[in-house]
N, C-alpha and C positions, 0 to 999 in steps of 0.2 A: 472587424473583418467581415462581418455578416454580409454587407452589401457587395463584397467582392467575390463571395463564394459562387463557383460556377454551378454546383449542384446543391440545392437547398431542400429537396424532397428527401425525407428520411428513408424512403423505400430504395431510392437510388444510392444514397450514402451507405446504407446497410449492405446493399449488393456489392458495392466497391470494397467495403471492409471484408465481406465474406470471401470475395474473389482473392483479395490480398492474403487472407489467412490460408485459403486453399492452396494458393501458389507457394507459400512458405512451407506448408506441411508436405506438399507433393515433392518439391525440390529437396527438402531436408531428409526425405525418406529414401533418396537415391543412395545406394551403398557404394557406388564407385563413380568416377568421373569428376569433372570440375566442381560440381555442387557438393560432393562429399568433402573435398578439400576446403571449400568455402566455409561450410558449416563447422569445420574443426576450429576455425578462427572466430567466426561470428555466430553466437547462439541464435537458434530459431526464434526463441521468445523475444529477443531484442528486435528482430526484424518485424515481428507481429506488432510491436509497439512503435517502431521507427517509420515503417511505411505509411501508416495513417498520419503520423506527424509530418511527413513530407507532403502528403496530399493536402493537409491543412496549411502548411507553409507556402505552398504554391497557389493557394486560393481555389483549389478544386472542391474542397469541402470546408465546413467550418463548424466547430463545436458550438458556436454562439447561435447558430440557426438550427441546431439539432437537439433532439430529446433522447438520442441514443444512449448517452452516458447515464442519464437519469434512469432509463428503462433497465440498462444492464446492471447498474449498481443497486437498484431497488427491487428488481425482480429476479434477474439471473444470478447475482451474487449470493443472495440468501438461499436460492435453490441449489446452487453449487455447494454451498457449505453443508447443507443437509445431505446431499448425495456423497460428499467426500468424507463425512463423519459417520456414515452408516456402519462402516466396519472399523471404527476407531477402537484402539486398544488402550484404554486409560492407564492400565498398569504399566504398559510399555512406555507411554508418554511420561508417566511419573518417574520411570527409570532413566529418563534423559538427564535427571539431576538438576542441580542449582545453576549450572553454567548458563542455561538458557535465560534464567531470570537475571543473573549477573550481567550478561551482555545487553539485555533489554535496559536495565537501569543505568548501565554504562552509557548507552545511547542517549538516555534522558539527561544524564549529567553533562554529556558532550554538548547537547543543545543549550542547557542552562548556562554553562561557562563560555560556550562558543560565541554567543551574542555579544557580551561585554568585551571579550578579547578582540572580536572582529571590529567593533567600534573603535577601540583604542588603536589598533593597527592601521585602519583606514584613515583615522584622524591625523596620523603622522604624515600621510601623503596628501589627503584631501579633506581638510577640516570642515569645509562647507557641506560635504556629502553627509556628514553625521550631525549637522547642526539643526537649525530650526528652533522656533520659540513657541511657547504655549501649546496649542493643539496641532501646530504644524511640526512639532519636534519629531525628528526622525525616530528617536527611541520609542515614542508612542506607537508609531506605525510598525516598528520591528516587533513590538509586543504581540501583534497578531500573527507574525511568523512563528514566534515561540509557541503560541497556542496551537497553531496548525501542525508544527513539527514535533510536538510532544504528544498531542492528542489527536485533534481532527477539526473538522469544520465547526462543530459546536463550541469547542474551546477557543477557536479563532474568533468567532462571533462574540464570545464572552469577553475576550481581551479588548476587542474594539469598543465594546460597551463600557468596560471598566476604565480604559485610558482615553477614550473619546478622541481618537485621532481624526484629523480633518477628512471627512468622507470624500471630498473632491480629489484627494491625493491617495486614497486607499487603493485605487486601481494599480498603482505602481508597486505596492506591496504584494498584491495578488500575483502580479507578473513575476516578481522575484520568487515567490512561493512555487509557481508552476515551473518556471525555467530551471531553477536550482534543484528542486526536489526531483524533477524528471531526469535531469542530467545525472544526478547521483544514482537514481534507480537504473539508468542505462549502464553505468559503471558496474553496479552490483550484478546485473544480468550478464555482463561480459565476464565477470569473475566466476559465475556459476559454471561456465564452460571450462574453467581451469581450477575448479574447486579442489580436485585431488592434489594438484601441485601446491596450491595455497595451504591446504591442510598439512602437507608434508613440511612446508616451511614453518608453519605454526606449531609443528610437532603435536598435532591435535589427536585426541583419541575419539574415533568415530564409532566405537563399538556399540554404544546405546542406540545411535541413529540407525546403524546397519541392522541391528536386531529388530528395531521397530519396523523398518522397511521389509525385512525378511518375514516377520510374523504376518504382516498384512498381505504380502505377496503369496505366502504359503496358504493363508486362509482363502484368498481369492482363487488360487489354483484348485483348492479342494472343493470349492462350490462352483467352479467354472462351468458355464454352459452357453450354448448358442442362444442369445436372447430372442424370445418370441415376441410377437406383437403385444401379447398380454403382459410380458415382463416390462416392455418399454412403457406401456400405458400406466402400469402400476407405479413404476419409478417416477413418471411425470406427475402422477397423482400425489405420491408421497412428497415430492419436491415442492410442487406449487401449492398443494394443500398446506404444507408447512409455511410457505411464503405468506399465504393468506392469514394463517394464525399469527405469524410473526408481525405482520402489519397491524392486525387487530390488537394484539398485545402491546405493540409499540405505541399505538394511539392512546391506549389506556394508561400505560405507565408514564408516557410523556405528559399526559394530562394531569397526573398526580403531582408533577413537579412544575406545572405551568405557572404557578404563583410565585415560584422562586425568582427573585430579581435576576436579570440577565448579567449583572455584574457580580453575582455570587460565584464562589468557587464550586458550588454544586450545580451550576447552570448546565453542565454537560449532561446531567441526568435528565434534562428536559429535551434531549435530542432524540427524535424518533429513529434516526439512523442507528444510533448507539443501541437502542433497545431491539430494533429489528435484527441486527447482526447477532446480538446476545441471545435472543429467543430462538432464532433459526439454528444457531449452533447447539443450543440446549436440546432442541427437538431432535437434531441429528444424533446427539449423544444418547438420548433416551431410546431412540429407535435402534441403536447399536446393541441394546440389551434384549431385543426381540428378534424374531425370525426375519425381520426386514433386512438384517445385516447380510443375509444370504444373497440379496440382490447385487452385492459387490461382484458375485460370480457372473452376473448378467451384464456387467459393465457400468455399474452405478457411478464409480469414480471417473470413468471415461466420459460419461454424459456430463458429469459435473465439470470436467476439464473443458469440454466444448463451451460451456457457459463462461468459464473463467477466461478463455482466450478471446471470446467476444468482448468481455469486459476490458481486457488488455488493449484491444484495438480501439475501444472508445476512450480509454485513458490516453492512448497515443494521439488521438485526434484533438486533444486539448492542448497539445504542445505546438507552438508556432516557433520554429527554429529561427525565423528572421527577427524575432523580438529580443533575442539575446543581447543585441547591441543597442537597444533603445535607451536604456538607462544604465550605462556601464558602472556608475558609482554604486548604486544600490545592488546591482548584480554582483559587484566585487565584494560587498559586505556579505551577501548570501553565500558566495563561493568560499570565502575565508571561513565563515561560520560553519559551513558544511564540512570543510576540510578538517577543522578542529574536532567536530563530531566523529568523522571517519578516523582521524589519527588516534583519538582516544580509544575507539573501538579496537583498532588494530593492535595498539599497545597492550590493552587488557587481554585481548584474545591470545596474544603471544605469551603473556605472563601466566595465564591460567590454562594455556594449551586448549583453548576452545575451538571447535571446528568452525569453518567458514559459514556453515549453515546457521549457527547461532549468531554470528556477526551480522550476516545479511538480513535474517529475519528479525533480530533484535533492533536493527536500524530501521527497517521498514515498518515495524510495529509502532515506532515513534513517528518517523517522517511521513510514511505513506498511509498509516492507519489500516482500518479493516478492509479497505478496497485493494491495497497493494500487498500487505503482508502475506495473505494466503496465496497470492499469485506467485510471489518469490519462493515461498515455502513449497508450493506444489511443483515448482520447476525442479526441485531436488527429488521429490517423489510425491504423487498425489496424496499418500497417506499422511504427509507432514503438513498439509494445508491447515488442519485444525490447530497446530502449534502456533502458526502465524496469527490465527484469529484470537486465540486465548491471550496471546501477548498484546495484541492490538487493543483488546478490551481493557487491559491494564493501562494502556496509553490514554484512553478516554477518561479513566478514573483519576489519574494523577496529572493530566494535561494542564488544567487551569492552575493548580497549585504550583507546578513546576514553572509554568509560564510567568506567573506573578513574581516568583523569586528571580527568574531570569530578567524580567523587566526592571525590577528594583536595581539589579546589578548594572543593567544597561543605562539606566538613568544616571547612576553614579559615574559610569565611564564617560558618558556624553557631557556631563556638567562639571567634571573634574578639571 
C-alpha cells in the first residue's frame, strides 16, 4: 500500500495523528450534548486506535512508509513505562492475588488449544484452507501466529525459523495476525467502557484493584502540585535517560544470547525489544523507592499517558480494514482461533469470579504483548499499566514453548 499513500512524510503523518488524538480528547471531555452520549457507547481509546486505521485504509497514510510505530514503540513506550511505574505500589500489586496469573495462563492455554481446534473446524467446511504440503503446509505458517499470540515478534520469528514455512506465503500469516489481533483488541476496548456491567455479570470482586487505584490516587493527591518547567524537564530526563539505559542494556543482554540458534526455545531472550521493556520497567520500579516517586504529583503518569496514546495511534495505523476480505479462509481460522481464546477466558473468569480487568490484560499480555497490554491496563487506570507489562514479560518467556506445543497439536489436527 506504500505507493498509494497520499502522505508519506512522517512529519505530516504525525501531525494528522496528533490532530486525531486532540479531536478525540476534546470531544470526549464534553460533559453534555451529543458527544457525551456518543462516548457512553464508544470508548475514546477505541477511536484513538480506529481513526488512524481508517486513514490507513483509505490510503491517506501507510504504516509501510512510516517509522512512527518504530519510534513510538522503541522510545515512547519505554519512557511511558518509567513514568507510569514511578509511583508503583508493589505491595498493592501483590495483593491483586493469583487471579491475574490464572487469567494470563488461561489466555495462553486458549491460544495453544485454539489453533488445532480451529483447523479441525475449518477443515470440515474448507479442507483446502488448512492443507498444503511440505514447507507450504498451512500448519507451519500458523505456528508463527501461535508464537506471536503467546509471546511476541521474537517468538514469531523463532517459529518461522523452527518450522521453515514458505517465506513467499508468510505475508498472508502476518495479515491474519494484524487483522484478527487488532479486531480482538477493539472488542476489548469496547468492553472497558462497560466493565462495571461485565464485572457484575461475572460476580467479580474488584476490591484489590480498587484499593490499588485508591492508594495511587491518594498518594498522587498528597504530592500534587502545579508542574513547573523544572519538573517537566526532570521528568523528561528521568524518562528518556532510562530509555537510553534500557537500549544500552538491551543491546548488551541480547548480545549475550546472540549465539543461541534461532530455532531454540530460548531465542526470545535474544530480542532487544524484550530486554528494553524489561529494563525500562525495572528502572521505573527502582525509582519508585526514591524521592522521584513524588513527581507523580507533577503529572508523571499523565505525561506517560500522552506517550501511550501516541503509541495507540501508531498501532492503529498498522490496521488496513480493507484487507479483512483478502484471504477469507485464513482470516476465518484466525477468528475461530481467537474466539476459542476469548471463550475460555470468559468461562474461567466466570468460574473464579475474576474482574474484566484481569481478562482483558491477561489476553493482551498474550496476544498483544508489551506494546498493547499496558495500553489496555492503563485505560482502566494509569497505575495499572505496570500490571500489563509484568504479565507481558511472562508471555515472552513462555511464548516459544507454548507455540511449539500448539504447533505439534496443529500438525496432528491438519494431518489426521
